[in-house]
Rosetta silent file (secondary structure, phi, psi, omega in degrees, C-alpha in Angstrom):
SEQUENCE: XXXXXXXXXXXXXXXXXXXXXXXXXXXXXXXXXXXXXXXXXXXXXXXXXXXXXXXXX
SCORE:     score description
SCORE:     0.000 S_00000001
   1 L     0.000  -35.104 -172.925   -0.047   -0.010    0.015 S_00000001
   2 H   -66.561  -21.860  179.589    2.814    2.419    0.756 S_00000001
   3 H   -69.213  -18.970  178.272    3.950    2.408   -2.877 S_00000001
   4 H   -85.421  -15.392 -177.012    0.698    4.303   -3.721 S_00000001
   5 L   -90.822  146.807  173.914    1.326    7.053   -1.271 S_00000001
   6 L   -80.623  155.856  175.948    3.328   10.206   -2.004 S_00000001
   7 L   -76.451  140.917 -175.964    6.317   11.116    0.007 S_00000001
   8 L   -99.410  111.314  175.779    5.589   13.803    2.530 S_00000001
   9 L  -118.610  140.285 -170.385    7.936   16.782    2.558 S_00000001
  10 L   -69.415  -28.063 -175.895    7.280   19.827    4.627 S_00000001
  11 L   -98.449   -0.169  177.644    8.148   22.415    1.965 S_00000001
  12 L   -83.159  145.594  172.896    6.332   20.777   -0.947 S_00000001
  13 L   -97.789  126.715 -179.636    2.809   21.957   -1.984 S_00000001
  14 L   -79.871  125.601  175.485    0.427   19.019   -2.379 S_00000001
  15 L  -123.776  141.703  179.600   -1.445   19.105   -5.695 S_00000001
  16 L   -77.722  141.363  174.756   -4.041   16.764   -7.032 S_00000001
  17 L   -87.713  169.615  178.493   -3.268   15.019  -10.245 S_00000001
  18 H   -56.658  -47.199  174.841   -5.524   14.746  -13.238 S_00000001
  19 H   -60.467  -37.625  178.355   -6.496   11.105  -12.481 S_00000001
  20 H   -59.670  -53.168 -178.872   -7.260   11.970   -8.855 S_00000001
  21 H   -61.687  -37.762  178.961   -9.578   14.756  -10.002 S_00000001
  22 H   -60.375  -53.503 -175.606  -11.201   12.570  -12.597 S_00000001
  23 H   -64.310  -38.239  173.238  -12.015    9.800  -10.126 S_00000001
  24 H   -59.698  -39.728  177.844  -13.377   12.391   -7.608 S_00000001
  25 H   -66.041  -43.784  176.569  -15.647   13.711  -10.324 S_00000001
  26 H   -62.140  -40.149  178.855  -16.807   10.203  -11.179 S_00000001
  27 H   -64.518  -45.155  174.693  -17.496    9.436   -7.510 S_00000001
  28 H   -56.368  -45.204 -176.899  -19.505   12.716   -7.181 S_00000001
  29 H   -64.992  -38.232 -175.093  -21.475   12.008  -10.361 S_00000001
  30 H   -65.341  -48.050  177.779  -22.299    8.453   -9.158 S_00000001
  31 H   -57.808  -43.781  178.381  -23.643    9.816   -5.819 S_00000001
  32 H   -62.062  -38.189  174.555  -25.640   12.407   -7.615 S_00000001
  33 H   -64.338  -43.610 -178.431  -27.226    9.896   -9.957 S_00000001
  34 H   -65.400  -42.386  176.336  -28.174    7.659   -7.052 S_00000001
  35 H   -65.623  -37.054  172.234  -29.765   10.563   -5.086 S_00000001
  36 H   -60.663  -42.158  177.732  -31.646   11.635   -8.206 S_00000001
  37 H   -67.109  -33.826  177.353  -32.980    8.155   -8.633 S_00000001
  38 H   -71.003  -40.430  178.233  -34.083    8.108   -5.040 S_00000001
  39 H   -64.686  -37.490 -176.664  -35.816   11.494   -5.392 S_00000001
  40 H   -65.632  -46.172 -169.837  -37.467   10.439   -8.613 S_00000001
  41 L  -130.390   84.995 -176.678  -38.924    7.203   -7.206 S_00000001
  42 L   -85.383   96.078  173.574  -39.244    7.293   -3.341 S_00000001
  43 L  -135.552  168.909 -177.905  -40.119    3.820   -2.349 S_00000001
  44 H   -71.861  -35.905  176.885  -38.791    1.310    0.098 S_00000001
  45 H   -61.226  -46.054  175.872  -37.539   -0.962   -2.613 S_00000001
  46 H   -64.600  -37.477 -177.575  -35.648    1.945   -4.322 S_00000001
  47 H   -66.879  -40.683  178.693  -34.399    3.180   -0.969 S_00000001
  48 H   -67.773  -36.676  177.477  -32.922   -0.202   -0.214 S_00000001
  49 H   -63.634  -50.011 -174.070  -31.365   -0.387   -3.794 S_00000001
  50 H   -64.731  -40.689 -179.126  -29.875    3.146   -3.544 S_00000001
  51 H   -59.576  -49.862 -177.326  -28.590    2.386    0.038 S_00000001
  52 H   -57.087  -58.047 -175.342  -26.874   -0.798   -1.231 S_00000001
  53 H   -59.399  -36.540  176.624  -25.287    1.026   -4.122 S_00000001
  54 H   -63.401  -45.453  179.328  -24.129    3.947   -2.009 S_00000001
  55 H   -65.782  -28.169  172.946  -22.422    1.552    0.326 S_00000001
  56 H   -76.604  -27.429  178.465  -20.539   -0.099   -2.616 S_00000001
  57 L   -73.926    0.000    0.000  -19.504    3.215   -3.980 S_00000001
């Protein structure tokens, strides 16, 4: 796991890379689509589906 972490130096400015920003955007879009699905059809079945999918995301 440590090979995926950046080295921490006190004088360096931490900047997000393009892939990190892309995956953040995909995550936010997935959550937004699930919430929109729940708002569109508010039922127990859909609530359980959306909850399960949010837990997997």
